[in-house]
C-alpha positions in Angstrom: 19.2 95.4 73.7 19.1 94.1 77.2 17.3 90.8 78.1 14.9 90.4 81.1 16.6 89.2 84.3 16.6 85.4 84.8 13.4 84.1 86.4 11.3 87.2 85.3 7.9 86.3 83.7 7.0 87.5 80.1 4.2 90.0 80.5 2.5 88.9 77.0 2.2 85.2 77.9 0.4 85.8 81.2 -2.2 88.0 79.3 -2.8 85.2 76.7 -3.5 82.7 79.3 -5.9 85.0 81.0 -7.8 85.4 77.9 -7.9 81.7 77.2 -9.2 81.0 80.7 -11.8 83.6 80.4 -13.0 82.1 77.1 -13.2 78.6 78.3 -15.2 79.6 81.5 -17.6 81.6 79.4 -21.0 79.9 78.9 -21.5 78.5 75.5 -23.9 80.3 73.2 -26.8 78.5 71.4 -25.3 79.5 68.0 -21.9 78.0 68.7 -23.3 74.8 70.0 -25.2 74.4 66.7 -22.2 75.0 64.7 -20.3 72.2 66.5 -23.1 69.8 65.9 -23.0 70.6 62.3 -19.1 70.2 62.0 -19.4 66.7 63.9 -22.1 65.6 61.5 -20.1 66.5 58.4 -17.1 64.7 59.8 -19.1 61.6 60.2 -20.5 61.9 56.6 -17.0 62.4 55.3 -15.8 59.3 57.3 -18.5 57.3 56.1 -18.1 58.2 52.3 -14.3 57.6 52.8 -14.7 54.2 54.4 -17.3 53.2 51.7 -14.9 54.2 49.0 -12.0 52.2 50.6 -14.3 49.2 51.2 -15.8 49.3 47.7 -12.3 49.4 46.4 -11.3 46.5 48.5 -14.3 44.4 47.5 -13.9 45.4 43.7 -10.1 44.2 44.0 -10.9 40.9 45.6 -13.7 40.1 43.0 -11.3 40.9 40.1 -8.7 38.8 41.6 -11.0 35.9 42.0 -12.3 36.2 38.4 -8.8 36.6 36.9 -7.3 33.7 38.7 -10.3 31.5 37.7 -11.3 32.7 34.3 -10.8 30.4 31.3 -7.6 31.2 29.3 -7.2 31.4 25.6 -6.7 28.0 23.6 -3.2 27.3 22.7 -2.1 27.8 19.1 -1.2 24.6 17.3 1.1 24.5 14.2 1.6 21.4 12.6 2.1 20.0 9.1 2.1 16.4 7.8 5.7 15.4 7.1 7.0 15.2 3.6 7.2 11.6 2.1 10.0 10.7 0.0 9.0 9.5 -3.5 8.7 5.7 -3.7 10.9 3.9 -6.0 9.3 3.1 -9.5 8.9 -0.5 -10.4 11.5 -1.8 -12.8 10.9 -4.9 -14.6 13.8 -7.1 -15.2 13.0 -7.9 -18.8 15.4 -10.3 -20.7 18.2 -8.7 -22.7 17.9 -11.3 -25.6 15.3 -13.0 -27.4 11.6 -11.7 -26.7 9.3 -11.6 -23.8 5.8 -10.7 -22.9 4.1 -10.7 -19.6 0.4 -10.1 -18.8 -0.7 -9.0 -15.3 -4.3 -9.4 -14.4 -5.8 -8.5 -11.0 -4.9 -5.9 -8.5 -6.5 -3.2 -10.8 -6.9 -0.8 -7.9 -3.0 -0.7 -7.7 -2.1 -1.2 -11.4 -4.9 0.6 -13.0 -7.7 -0.3 -15.3 -5.5 -2.3 -17.8 -5.0 -5.0 -15.1 -8.7 -5.6 -14.9 -9.3 -6.3 -18.8 -6.6 -7.8 -20.9 -4.1 -7.3 -18.4 -1.0 -4.8 -18.1 1.6 -6.0 -20.5 5.3 -5.9 -20.1 7.2 -6.5 -23.2 10.7 -6.8 -24.3 12.5 -7.8 -27.6 11.0 -8.0 -31.0 7.5 -9.4 -32.0 8.9 -11.5 -34.9 8.1 -15.1 -35.5 10.3 -17.6 -33.7 10.3 -21.4 -33.6 7.8 -22.8 -31.2 9.5 -26.1 -30.6 7.4 -28.4 -28.3 5.1 -25.4 -27.3 3.5 -26.8 -30.5 2.1 -29.7 -28.4 -0.2 -27.2 -26.7 -2.0 -26.4 -30.1 -1.9 -30.1 -31.0 -3.7 -31.1 -27.7 -6.3 -28.4 -28.0 -7.1 -29.2 -31.6 -7.6 -32.8 -30.5 -9.9 -32.0 -27.6 -12.0 -29.8 -29.9 -12.7 -33.0 -31.9 -12.9 -35.3 -28.7 -14.0 -33.0 -25.8 -13.7 -34.5 -22.3 -16.8 -34.1 -20.1 -14.8 -32.9 -17.1 -11.5 -33.3 -15.2 -12.4 -37.0 -14.3 -13.6 -38.0 -17.7 -10.9 -40.4 -19.2 -12.2 -40.1 -22.7 -12.1 -42.7 -25.2 -9.6 -45.7 -25.1 -6.8 -45.7 -27.6 -5.1 -49.1 -28.8 -1.6 -48.5 -30.2 -0.5 -50.3 -33.3 2.8 -51.6 -34.5 3.1 -48.4 -36.7 2.5 -46.3 -33.5 5.2 -48.5 -31.6 7.6 -47.7 -34.6 7.3 -44.1 -33.8 9.2 -44.5 -30.6 12.5 -45.4 -32.6 11.8 -42.8 -35.3 11.7 -40.0 -32.8 14.3 -41.4 -30.5 17.0 -41.1 -33.1 16.2 -37.5 -33.7 17.0 -36.8 -30.1 13.3 -36.0 -29.2 11.6 -37.0 -25.9 9.7 -40.2 -26.2 7.6 -42.5 -24.1 7.0 -46.1 -24.3 4.1 -47.2 -26.5 4.1 -51.0 -26.9 2.1 -52.4 -29.7 -1.2 -53.7 -28.7 -1.2 -51.4 -25.4 -4.0 -49.2 -24.5 -4.5 -45.9 -23.0 -7.2 -43.3 -22.4 -7.2 -40.2 -24.5 -6.5 -38.3 -21.1 -3.6 -40.3 -20.4 -2.3 -40.0 -23.9 -2.6 -36.3 -23.7 -0.8 -36.1 -20.3 2.0 -38.2 -21.8 2.4 -35.8 -24.7 2.3 -32.7 -22.6 4.1 -33.6 -19.4 7.3 -35.2 -20.4 6.6 -33.8 -24.0 6.6 -37.2 -25.8 6.8 -36.5 -29.5 5.8 -40.0 -30.4 2.5 -39.6 -28.5 1.8 -36.2 -30.3 2.0 -37.9 -33.8 0.2 -41.0 -32.7 -2.6 -39.3 -31.0 -3.3 -36.7 -33.6 -3.3 -39.4 -36.4 -5.8 -41.4 -34.3 -8.0 -38.3 -34.0 -8.0 -37.2 -37.5 -6.9 -40.3 -39.5 -3.9 -38.8 -41.1 -1.4 -35.9 -40.6 -2.7 -34.2 -43.5 -6.1 -34.1 -42.0 -4.6 -33.1 -38.6 -2.8 -30.2 -40.2 -5.9 -28.9 -42.0 -7.8 -29.1 -38.6 -5.1 -27.2 -36.8 -4.8 -24.4 -39.3 -8.5 -23.9 -39.2 -8.4 -23.8 -35.4 -5.5 -21.2 -35.5 -7.5 -19.2 -38.1 -10.8 -19.4 -36.0 -9.1 -17.8 -33.2 -7.2 -15.0 -35.1 -3.7 -16.6 -34.5 -2.6 -15.4 -38.1 1.0 -15.3 -37.2 1.4 -18.9 -35.9 2.2 -21.6 -38.4 2.1 -25.3 -37.8 3.3 -27.9 -40.3 3.4 -30.9 -37.9 2.3 -31.9 -34.3 5.5 -32.1 -32.4 7.4 -28.9 -32.9 10.5 -30.6 -34.1 10.3 -28.8 -37.3 11.6 -25.2 -37.0 8.9 -24.0 -39.5 6.4 -24.3 -36.6 6.6 -20.6 -35.6 4.7 -18.0 -33.8 5.0 -14.5 -32.3 5.0 -13.5 -28.6 1.6 -12.1 -28.9 0.1 -15.0 -30.6 1.7 -17.4 -28.0 0.2 -15.1 -25.2 -3.3 -15.6 -26.7 -2.6 -19.3 -27.0 -1.5 -19.4 -23.3 -4.7 -17.8 -22.2 -6.7 -20.3 -24.2 -4.8 -23.2 -22.9 -4.9 -22.0 -19.2 -8.8 -21.4 -19.6 -9.2 -25.2 -20.7 -9.7 -27.2 -17.5 -8.1 -30.3 -18.8 -5.1 -28.6 -20.5 -4.6 -26.5 -17.3 -4.7 -29.5 -14.9 -2.2 -31.6 -17.1 0.2 -28.7 -17.5 0.2 -28.2 -13.8 1.1 -31.9 -13.0 4.8 -32.5 -12.1 4.7 -36.2 -12.8 2.3 -39.1 -13.8 2.5 -42.9 -14.1 0.8 -45.3 -16.4 1.1 -49.0 -16.9 2.9 -48.9 -20.2 5.0 -45.9 -19.7 5.8 -45.9 -16.0 6.4 -42.6 -14.2 7.2 -39.6 -16.5 8.1 -36.2 -15.3 7.4 -32.7 -16.6 9.9 -30.7 -18.6 8.6 -27.5 -16.9 10.9 -27.7 -13.7 9.8 -24.4 -12.9 6.5 -25.5 -11.7 5.9 -24.4 -8.2 8.6 -21.7 -8.2 7.5 -18.0 -7.8 3.9 -19.2 -8.1 4.4 -20.8 -11.6 1.3 -23.1 -12.1 1.7 -24.4 -15.8 2.0 -24.6 -19.1 4.5 -25.7 -21.7 8.3 -25.6 -22.6 10.1 -26.0 -25.9 13.5 -25.9 -27.4 15.4 -26.9 -30.6 19.0 -26.1 -29.2 20.9 -23.0 -28.2 19.0 -19.7 -28.8 15.6 -21.3 -29.1 14.6 -22.2 -25.5 11.1 -21.1 -24.8 8.2 -21.3 -22.2 4.6 -20.3 -22.0 3.5 -20.2 -18.5 0.9 -19.2 -15.9 1.7 -18.0 -12.5 -0.3 -16.8 -9.3 1.3 -14.2 -7.3 0.1 -13.6 -3.7 1.1 -9.9 -3.3 -1.0 -9.2 -0.2 -3.8 -11.1 1.8 -6.3 -9.4 -0.5 -4.2 -8.7 -3.7 -3.6 -11.6 -6.2 -2.1 -11.3 -9.7 -2.9 -13.9 -12.4 0.2 -13.9 -14.6 0.5 -15.1 -18.2 3.9 -15.1 -19.8 5.9 -15.9 -22.9 9.6 -16.3 -23.2 11.2 -17.1 -26.5 14.8 -17.1 -27.8 16.8 -17.9 -24.6 20.3 -19.3 -25.2 20.1 -22.1 -22.6 17.5 -23.7 -20.2 19.4 -22.1 -17.4 19.2 -18.7 -18.8 15.4 -19.3 -19.6 14.8 -20.1 -16.0 16.8 -17.2 -14.6 15.0 -14.8 -17.0 11.5 -15.9 -16.0 12.2 -16.1 -12.2 13.9 -12.6 -12.3 11.0 -11.0 -14.2 8.4 -12.5 -11.7 10.7 -11.3 -8.8 10.6 -7.7 -10.2 6.9 -7.8 -10.4 6.6 -8.7 -6.7 9.3 -6.0 -5.9 7.2 -3.4 -7.5 4.7 -3.8 -4.5 6.3 -2.4 -1.4 5.7 -0.7 1.9 6.6 2.9 1.8 7.6 4.5 5.3 5.5 7.5 6.2 6.4 8.6 9.6 8.2 7.4 12.9 6.9 7.3 16.3 8.0 10.6 18.1 8.6 12.5 14.8 8.3 16.1 15.3 5.8 17.8 13.1 5.0 21.0 14.8 4.5 23.0 18.1 1.9 24.2 20.6 2.2 27.5 22.0 0.2 29.9 24.5 -0.1 33.5 24.8 1.6 33.3 28.1 4.8 31.8 26.5 4.5 28.1 27.3 5.4 25.7 24.6 5.6 21.9 23.7 6.4 19.9 20.8 3.7 18.2 18.6 4.8 14.7 17.4 3.4 11.7 15.6 2.3 9.0 18.0 3.0 5.9 16.0 5.1 4.4 13.2 3.2 4.6 9.8 3.6 3.0 6.4 1.5 2.4 3.4 1.6 -0.5 1.0 1.5 0.5 -2.5 2.7 -0.2 -6.2 5.7 1.3 -7.8 5.8 5.2 -7.3 2.0 5.6 -6.8 1.5 9.2 -5.6 1.1 9.3 -1.8 -1.5 12.3 -0.5 -1.1 13.4 3.0 -3.8 15.3 4.9 -3.8 16.6 8.4 -7.0 17.2 10.4 -7.1 18.9 13.8 -9.2 17.9 16.7 -10.4 19.9 19.5 -7.8 20.1 22.3 -9.3 20.1 25.9 -6.0 20.7 27.6 -2.5 21.0 26.4 -1.2 18.2 28.4 1.3 15.3 27.6 -0.1 12.9 25.2 -3.1 14.9 24.3 -4.3 14.4 20.7 -4.3 17.5 18.6 -4.9 15.9 15.1 -4.7 12.9 12.9 -2.7 12.6 9.7 -4.2 10.5 6.9 -2.0 9.2 4.0 -3.6 7.9 0.8 -1.8 5.7 -1.9 -4.2 4.3 -4.6 -6.5 2.1 -2.5 -4.7 2.1 0.6 -5.3 4.5 3.4 -3.2 4.8 6.8 -3.7 7.1 9.6 -1.7 8.2 12.6 -2.4 10.4 15.6 -0.7 13.6 16.3 -0.1 14.3 20.1 1.4 16.9 22.5 4.9 15.8 23.7 5.5 17.3 27.2 3.2 19.3 29.6 2.4 22.8 28.8 2.9 25.0 31.8 -0.3 26.9 32.9 -0.1 30.7 33.2 1.2 32.4 36.3 -1.2 34.4 38.6 0.7 37.4 37.7 0.0 36.9 33.9 -3.7 36.3 34.7 -3.9 39.6 36.8 -2.0 41.6 34.2 -3.9 40.3 31.0 -7.6 40.6 31.6 -8.3 41.3 28.0 -7.0 37.8 27.1 -9.0 36.0 29.7 -12.4 34.4 28.7 
């Protein structure tokens, strides 16, 4: 097939151009002009619809973005529990290992229980058998005399006694027995109150016999009065055969002596005298108490006694200031100690153990972690206790812990999320629970992609 010579025009293309030129130069018909107007109107309508859709979409997207970036986010989840508290150490009373002992605790019933509000919570050791009272007898002697010759008050000296030659002879009679005595010159005088003080404070046996004889006329009459006094008070296990306690047949039990100690402590004159460490009178000079525990461990009174090794005893009262608003009134009896030193040690150790039974129990430490705060967008922080906490209680009193939540405005560092309250007996202690560390807010991307979790 041969090709046209170079530079020769293609016959088909010239015809096409001629047709186009003719069509363009042809006058437009009314029908075609209308069609063009309709086409342009349709195009404009389509354009308006298109741009309306585009602009609406853009407007909707902008509104969603604004909403998503500013909408409230879900509240964080807080998981926290009150920390476990180790059980407190039970109170252990240091009771003597020999002889017998009984201790009554009154007061602090909100800690010790209802027994401490009545007769007192009792702590006992050893047997309840009868033992020699020794000079504790003189408490009974004084109480029996005061029933016959009551004083009108603490300042009432009572009647005046004039000592005879027979009374004076008692000094030597008791001195040779190794008993405690005090001067009693024939013809000297002393008030009843002074004579009772000399009988009880230094435990002068010659005064016990002289004053009881003066009060009742004879020792036989005194013994009858003493036995009637004991019977009237239900002290059936207490036997008194003479007023000093030198006779080992003067016996009693710990429970009877507990009752006796309470009677004596409630008698204002006896309580005042037994709490006096020393006293001076013209005929006797200065005499000192045999109860050298006065003032130690809160001990306030009463009376010692002994007939030698294995018979050292003490009936005593004490006031223990446990806390500013907790006071214990203590009444105690200790019988059958080997020596005076062991007696003192036993009594002081027992009182120490009572005080040690009251203690502060640690509950929590500042900064102690108790939980977490978490958010749906993955941010977390620790929940900690804001302050140290401890509670004052008795022995192993159960400690209850309760956690209460509070509304959390914003999970920022230091924000309070709750309060832990501990209760032990009458005592209640609280500590705040807070967020430690800032919780990061949600990112814009998380907000835009989690519309269902936004408020």
